ROKOLVEX-607343 format. One record per residue: residue number from 1; x, y, z of N, C-alpha, C in turn. Coordinates in steps of 0.2 Angstrom, whole numbers, plus 5000, padded with zeros to 4 digits. Example, Ala and Ser with C-alpha at 12.3 -4.5 7.8 and 13.67 -1.06 7.14 Angstrom:
2
PAPA   i n.c1 n.c2 n.c3 ca.c1 ca.c2 ca.c3 c.c1 c.c2 c.c3
PAPA   1 5066 4972 5039  5062  4978  5039 5066 4984 5039
PAPA   2 5064 4989 5035  5068  4995  5036 5064 5000 5039
END
This chain:
213
PAPA   i n.c1 n.c2 n.c3 ca.c1 ca.c2 ca.c3 c.c1 c.c2 c.c3
PAPA   1 5295 5244 4665  5301  5246  4668 5302 5253 4667
PAPA   2 5305 5257 4672  5306  5264  4672 5313 5265 4668
PAPA   3 5312 5271 4664  5318  5273  4661 5320 5280 4664
PAPA   4 5326 5281 4667  5327  5287  4670 5333 5291 4667
PAPA   5 5331 5297 4664  5336  5301  4661 5338 5307 4666
PAPA   6 5344 5308 4668  5347  5313  4672 5350 5318 4668
PAPA   7 5348 5325 4669  5351  5331  4666 5353 5335 4672
PAPA   8 5360 5336 4672  5363  5340  4678 5362 5347 4676
PAPA   9 5359 5351 4681  5357  5358  4679 5360 5363 4684
PAPA  10 5360 5369 4681  5362  5375  4684 5369 5375 4688
PAPA  11 5371 5381 4691  5377  5382  4694 5378 5377 4700
PAPA  12 5373 5375 4703  5373  5370  4709 5373 5363 4707
PAPA  13 5374 5361 4701  5374  5354  4698 5368 5350 4701
PAPA  14 5362 5353 4700  5356  5349  4703 5354 5344 4697
PAPA  15 5351 5339 4700  5349  5333  4695 5342 5334 4694
PAPA  16 5340 5335 4687  5333  5335  4685 5332 5328 4682
PAPA  17 5327 5325 4683  5325  5318  4681 5319 5318 4676
PAPA  18 5320 5314 4671  5314  5313  4666 5313 5305 4667
PAPA  19 5307 5303 4669  5306  5296  4671 5300 5294 4667
PAPA  20 5301 5289 4663  5296  5287  4658 5296 5279 4658
PAPA  21 5290 5276 4655  5290  5269  4654 5288 5267 4647
PAPA  22 5286 5261 4646  5284  5258  4640 5278 5262 4636
PAPA  23 5274 5265 4640  5268  5269  4638 5270 5275 4634
PAPA  24 5276 5278 4636  5279  5284  4633 5276 5290 4638
PAPA  25 5272 5289 4643  5271  5294  4647 5277 5295 4652
PAPA  26 5278 5301 4654  5284  5303  4658 5282 5308 4663
PAPA  27 5286 5308 4668  5286  5314  4673 5292 5317 4673
PAPA  28 5292 5324 4675  5299  5327  4676 5299 5329 4683
PAPA  29 5305 5327 4686  5306  5328  4693 5312 5333 4694
PAPA  30 5310 5339 4698  5315  5344  4700 5318 5347 4694
PAPA  31 5314 5351 4690  5317  5354  4684 5321 5361 4686
PAPA  32 5327 5360 4688  5331  5365  4690 5335 5368 4684
PAPA  33 5332 5367 4678  5336  5370  4672 5336 5377 4671
PAPA  34 5341 5380 4672  5342  5388  4672 5345 5390 4666
PAPA  35 5350 5387 4663  5352  5389  4657 5348 5387 4651
PAPA  36 5348 5390 4645  5344  5388  4639 5346 5382 4637
PAPA  37 5353 5380 4637  5355  5374  4634 5352 5368 4638
PAPA  38 5351 5369 4645  5349  5364  4649 5341 5363 4647
PAPA  39 5338 5368 4646  5331  5368  4644 5330 5364 4638
PAPA  40 5334 5366 4633  5334  5363  4626 5335 5356 4627
PAPA  41 5340 5354 4631  5342  5346  4631 5336 5343 4634
PAPA  42 5332 5345 4639  5327  5342  4642 5321 5341 4637
PAPA  43 5319 5347 4634  5314  5347  4629 5315 5342 4623
PAPA  44 5322 5342 4621  5324  5338  4615 5323 5331 4617
PAPA  45 5325 5329 4623  5325  5322  4625 5318 5320 4625
PAPA  46 5313 5324 4627  5306  5322  4627 5304 5321 4620
PAPA  47 5305 5326 4616  5302  5326  4609 5306 5320 4605
PAPA  48 5312 5319 4606  5316  5314  4602 5314 5307 4603
PAPA  49 5311 5306 4610  5309  5300  4612 5302 5299 4612
PAPA  50 5298 5304 4609  5291  5303  4608 5287 5303 4615
PAPA  51 5290 5306 4620  5287  5306  4627 5281 5311 4628
PAPA  52 5277 5309 4632  5271  5313  4634 5272 5315 4641
PAPA  53 5274 5321 4643  5275  5323  4650 5268 5324 4653
PAPA  54 5267 5321 4659  5260  5321  4662 5260 5324 4669
PAPA  55 5266 5325 4672  5267  5328  4679 5274 5331 4679
PAPA  56 5274 5337 4682  5280  5341  4684 5280 5341 4692
PAPA  57 5285 5337 4695  5285  5336  4702 5291 5339 4705
PAPA  58 5290 5342 4711  5296  5345  4715 5297 5341 4721
PAPA  59 5303 5339 4723  5304  5336  4729 5304 5341 4735
PAPA  60 5305 5347 4733  5305  5353  4738 5305 5359 4735
PAPA  61 5304 5365 4738  5303  5371  4735 5309 5375 4734
PAPA  62 5315 5373 4735  5321  5377  4734 5322 5379 4726
PAPA  63 5325 5385 4725  5325  5387  4718 5329 5383 4714
PAPA  64 5335 5380 4716  5339  5376  4712 5336 5370 4709
PAPA  65 5330 5368 4712  5326  5362  4710 5320 5364 4706
PAPA  66 5319 5371 4705  5313  5373  4702 5314 5379 4697
PAPA  67 5320 5380 4695  5322  5386  4690 5318 5385 4684
PAPA  68 5317 5379 4681  5314  5378  4675 5307 5377 4674
PAPA  69 5304 5378 4680  5296  5376  4680 5292 5380 4675
PAPA  70 5294 5387 4674  5290  5391  4670 5292 5389 4663
PAPA  71 5298 5386 4661  5299  5384  4654 5295 5378 4653
PAPA  72 5294 5373 4658  5291  5367  4657 5283 5369 4656
PAPA  73 5281 5374 4660  5274  5376  4659 5273 5379 4652
PAPA  74 5277 5383 4649  5276  5385  4643 5277 5380 4637
PAPA  75 5281 5375 4638  5283  5370  4633 5277 5365 4633
PAPA  76 5275 5363 4639  5270  5357  4639 5264 5358 4643
PAPA  77 5263 5364 4646  5257  5366  4650 5256 5363 4656
PAPA  78 5262 5360 4659  5262  5357  4666 5263 5362 4671
PAPA  79 5259 5361 4677  5260  5365  4683 5264 5361 4688
PAPA  80 5268 5364 4692  5272  5360  4697 5267 5358 4702
PAPA  81 5269 5352 4705  5266  5349  4710 5271 5347 4716
PAPA  82 5269 5349 4722  5273  5348  4728 5269 5347 4734
PAPA  83 5273 5347 4740  5269  5347  4746 5267 5354 4748
PAPA  84 5262 5355 4751  5259  5361  4753 5264 5365 4758
PAPA  85 5267 5361 4762  5272  5364  4768 5277 5368 4764
PAPA  86 5279 5367 4758  5284  5371  4755 5281 5377 4750
PAPA  87 5274 5378 4751  5271  5383  4747 5275 5390 4748
PAPA  88 5277 5392 4754  5281  5398  4755 5287 5399 4751
PAPA  89 5290 5393 4749  5296  5393  4745 5294 5393 4737
PAPA  90 5290 5388 4735  5288  5387  4728 5284 5392 4725
PAPA  91 5280 5396 4729  5276  5401  4726 5280 5408 4726
PAPA  92 5286 5408 4728  5290  5414  4729 5297 5413 4726
PAPA  93 5298 5410 4720  5305  5408  4718 5308 5414 4716
PAPA  94 5305 5419 4713  5309  5426  4712 5312 5429 4718
PAPA  95 5309 5428 4723  5311  5431  4729 5318 5427 4732
PAPA  96 5317 5420 4731  5323  5416  4732 5329 5418 4728
PAPA  97 5327 5419 4722  5333  5421  4717 5336 5428 4719
PAPA  98 5333 5432 4721  5336  5439  4724 5339 5438 4730
PAPA  99 5336 5434 4735  5339  5434  4742 5345 5429 4742
PAPA 100 5345 5424 4739  5350  5419  4739 5355 5419 4734
PAPA 101 5353 5422 4728  5358  5422  4722 5360 5429 4719
PAPA 102 5356 5434 4722  5357  5440  4719 5355 5441 4712
PAPA 103 5350 5436 4710  5348  5436  4703 5340 5438 4702
PAPA 104 5339 5443 4698  5332  5445  4697 5329 5441 4691
PAPA 105 5325 5436 4692  5322  5432  4687 5317 5436 4682
PAPA 106 5318 5435 4676  5314  5439  4671 5307 5436 4670
PAPA 107 5307 5429 4671  5301  5426  4670 5295 5427 4675
PAPA 108 5289 5426 4674  5284  5426  4678 5285 5420 4683
PAPA 109 5281 5420 4689  5281  5415  4694 5278 5409 4690
PAPA 110 5280 5403 4691  5277  5397  4688 5271 5395 4692
PAPA 111 5266 5393 4689  5260  5392  4693 5260 5385 4696
PAPA 112 5257 5384 4702  5257  5378  4705 5250 5374 4704
PAPA 113 5251 5368 4702  5245  5364  4700 5242 5360 4705
PAPA 114 5246 5358 4710  5243  5354  4715 5247 5353 4721
PAPA 115 5245 5353 4727  5249  5351  4733 5246 5344 4736
PAPA 116 5251 5340 4737  5250  5333  4739 5248 5333 4746
PAPA 117 5244 5328 4748  5243  5326  4754 5248 5320 4756
PAPA 118 5249 5319 4762  5254  5314  4764 5252 5307 4762
PAPA 119 5257 5304 4759  5256  5297  4756 5251 5297 4751
PAPA 120 5250 5302 4747  5246  5302  4741 5250 5298 4736
PAPA 121 5246 5296 4731  5249  5292  4725 5248 5296 4719
PAPA 122 5253 5296 4714  5252  5299  4708 5253 5293 4703
PAPA 123 5250 5294 4697  5250  5288  4692 5253 5291 4685
PAPA 124 5257 5288 4682  5258  5289  4675 5260 5283 4672
PAPA 125 5258 5282 4665  5259  5276  4662 5257 5270 4666
PAPA 126 5261 5265 4667  5259  5259  4670 5262 5259 4677
PAPA 127 5264 5265 4680  5268  5265  4686 5264 5270 4691
PAPA 128 5266 5269 4697  5263  5273  4703 5269 5275 4707
PAPA 129 5269 5282 4709  5273  5284  4714 5269 5286 4720
PAPA 130 5272 5284 4726  5269  5286  4732 5274 5292 4735
PAPA 131 5270 5297 4737  5274  5303  4740 5275 5302 4747
PAPA 132 5281 5301 4749  5283  5300  4756 5286 5307 4758
PAPA 133 5282 5310 4763  5284  5316  4766 5290 5315 4770
PAPA 134 5295 5319 4769  5302  5318  4772 5305 5325 4774
PAPA 135 5301 5329 4779  5304  5335  4781 5311 5335 4784
PAPA 136 5314 5341 4784  5320  5341  4787 5325 5346 4784
PAPA 137 5326 5345 4777  5329  5350  4773 5324 5356 4772
PAPA 138 5318 5354 4771  5313  5359  4770 5307 5356 4774
PAPA 139 5302 5360 4776  5296  5357  4779 5292 5353 4774
PAPA 140 5292 5354 4768  5288  5350  4763 5292 5346 4759
PAPA 141 5298 5344 4761  5302  5339  4757 5299 5333 4756
PAPA 142 5299 5330 4751  5296  5323  4750 5301 5319 4745
PAPA 143 5299 5312 4745  5303  5307  4741 5297 5304 4737
PAPA 144 5299 5303 4730  5294  5300  4726 5296 5292 4725
PAPA 145 5292 5288 4728  5294  5281  4728 5290 5276 4724
PAPA 146 5293 5272 4720  5290  5267  4716 5291 5261 4719
PAPA 147 5286 5258 4722  5287  5251  4726 5289 5246 4721
PAPA 148 5285 5246 4715  5286  5241  4710 5293 5240 4707
PAPA 149 5296 5246 4707  5303  5246  4704 5308 5247 4709
PAPA 150 5306 5247 4715  5311  5249  4721 5316 5254 4719
PAPA 151 5313 5260 4717  5316  5266  4715 5313 5272 4719
PAPA 152 5318 5276 4721  5315  5282  4725 5319 5288 4723
PAPA 153 5316 5294 4722  5319  5300  4720 5319 5305 4726
PAPA 154 5325 5306 4729  5326  5308  4736 5327 5316 4737
PAPA 155 5327 5319 4731  5329  5327  4732 5335 5328 4736
PAPA 156 5334 5333 4741  5339  5334  4745 5339 5331 4752
PAPA 157 5334 5326 4753  5334  5323  4759 5340 5318 4760
PAPA 158 5342 5315 4755  5347  5310  4755 5352 5310 4749
PAPA 159 5358 5311 4750  5363  5310  4745 5368 5304 4746
PAPA 160 5371 5302 4741  5376  5297  4742 5381 5299 4747
PAPA 161 5381 5295 4753  5385  5295  4759 5384 5302 4762
PAPA 162 5379 5305 4761  5377  5312  4765 5370 5313 4765
PAPA 163 5368 5319 4768  5361  5321  4768 5361 5328 4767
PAPA 164 5355 5331 4766  5354  5338  4765 5355 5342 4771
PAPA 165 5356 5348 4770  5357  5353  4775 5351 5354 4779
PAPA 166 5351 5356 4785  5345  5358  4789 5345 5365 4792
PAPA 167 5350 5369 4790  5350  5375  4792 5347 5381 4788
PAPA 168 5344 5379 4783  5340  5384  4779 5333 5385 4783
PAPA 169 5330 5390 4780  5323  5392  4783 5318 5386 4783
PAPA 170 5316 5384 4789  5311  5379  4789 5314 5372 4790
PAPA 171 5321 5372 4790  5324  5365  4791 5324 5363 4798
PAPA 172 5325 5357 4799  5325  5354  4806 5329 5347 4806
PAPA 173 5334 5347 4811  5338  5341  4811 5334 5336 4814
PAPA 174 5330 5337 4819  5326  5331  4822 5321 5328 4816
PAPA 175 5318 5333 4812  5314  5330  4807 5318 5326 4802
PAPA 176 5324 5329 4800  5328  5325  4795 5329 5318 4798
PAPA 177 5331 5317 4804  5333  5311  4807 5327 5306 4807
PAPA 178 5321 5309 4808  5315  5305  4807 5313 5303 4800
PAPA 179 5315 5307 4796  5314  5306  4789 5318 5300 4786
PAPA 180 5325 5301 4788  5330  5296  4787 5328 5289 4789
PAPA 181 5325 5289 4795  5323  5282  4798 5317 5279 4794
PAPA 182 5313 5284 4791  5308  5281  4787 5311 5278 4781
PAPA 183 5315 5282 4778  5318  5279  4771 5322 5272 4773
PAPA 184 5325 5272 4779  5329  5266  4780 5325 5260 4781
PAPA 185 5318 5260 4781  5313  5255  4781 5311 5252 4775
PAPA 186 5314 5256 4769  5312  5253  4763 5316 5247 4761
PAPA 187 5315 5243 4756  5319  5237  4754 5326 5239 4753
PAPA 188 5331 5235 4755  5338  5237  4755 5341 5238 4748
PAPA 189 5337 5235 4743  5339  5235  4736 5336 5241 4732
PAPA 190 5333 5245 4736  5330  5251  4733 5336 5256 4730
PAPA 191 5335 5258 4724  5339  5263  4721 5337 5270 4723
PAPA 192 5342 5274 4725  5340  5281  4727 5343 5286 4721
PAPA 193 5339 5290 4718  5341  5295  4713 5341 5301 4717
PAPA 194 5347 5304 4718  5347  5310  4723 5347 5317 4719
PAPA 195 5346 5322 4723  5345  5329  4720 5351 5332 4718
PAPA 196 5357 5329 4721  5364  5331  4718 5368 5325 4719
PAPA 197 5373 5325 4714  5378  5319  4714 5375 5313 4712
PAPA 198 5379 5307 4712  5377  5301  4709 5371 5297 4713
PAPA 199 5368 5292 4710  5363  5288  4713 5367 5283 4718
PAPA 200 5363 5280 4722  5365  5275  4727 5360 5270 4728
PAPA 201 5361 5266 4733  5356  5261  4735 5355 5261 4743
PAPA 202 5350 5259 4745  5349  5259  4753 5354 5255 4756
PAPA 203 5356 5249 4753  5361  5245  4756 5367 5248 4757
PAPA 204 5370 5252 4752  5376  5256  4752 5375 5261 4758
PAPA 205 5370 5264 4758  5369  5270  4763 5369 5267 4770
PAPA 206 5366 5261 4771  5365  5258  4778 5372 5256 4780
PAPA 207 5376 5254 4775  5383  5252  4777 5388 5258 4778
PAPA 208 5388 5263 4774  5393  5268  4773 5391 5275 4775
PAPA 209 5384 5277 4775  5382  5284  4777 5382 5284 4784
PAPA 210 5386 5289 4787  5386  5289  4795 5379 5291 4798
PAPA 211 5375 5295 4793  5369  5297  4796 5363 5292 4796
PAPA 212 5364 5286 4793  5360  5281  4793 5362 5275 4797
PAPA 213 5367 5275 4800  5370  5270  4805 5366 5269 4811
END
């Protein structure tokens, strides 16, 4: 069984997830922890529960989902993993900070550990995530899907009753629609943990989200 801890991070209220199972191995998804108290909360949860982080995953390369990557690298030695199509974003987080937020980051760029191939699988504990490439919000957007638990971490591809923007650099409305059609083929009782806002299910989104009708 998966245990999902959500920590809301930074000024954009981004969701960082710590996902673990009975083996105590865990993955960290979208570490947007900007403020020190957010980073402390994340590290304390891991240490207090005796967890062993084995992957630092990014659903896409935007800064609000990756602000804490360097802190995780320093604390646990993990390098971020993402789709290669977002390399132009995730390898230049400091530039994003200056261009989008007017913030000069004092930390070094966090190292990248691995770029995923489409439909690659990653393993931790007794569970497997399949990486579903879902471009649209960014070229390298992806969803981490656990078939056994019918659970998906959607980043900014899908929100409760909404979807991610497609007007940022590299965004594409057509690709977003294709990605949503792919997600709509998952089991209807799949739980979606979104990059911002509350969790939802595919059944709810098929019924109420105008972009999935």
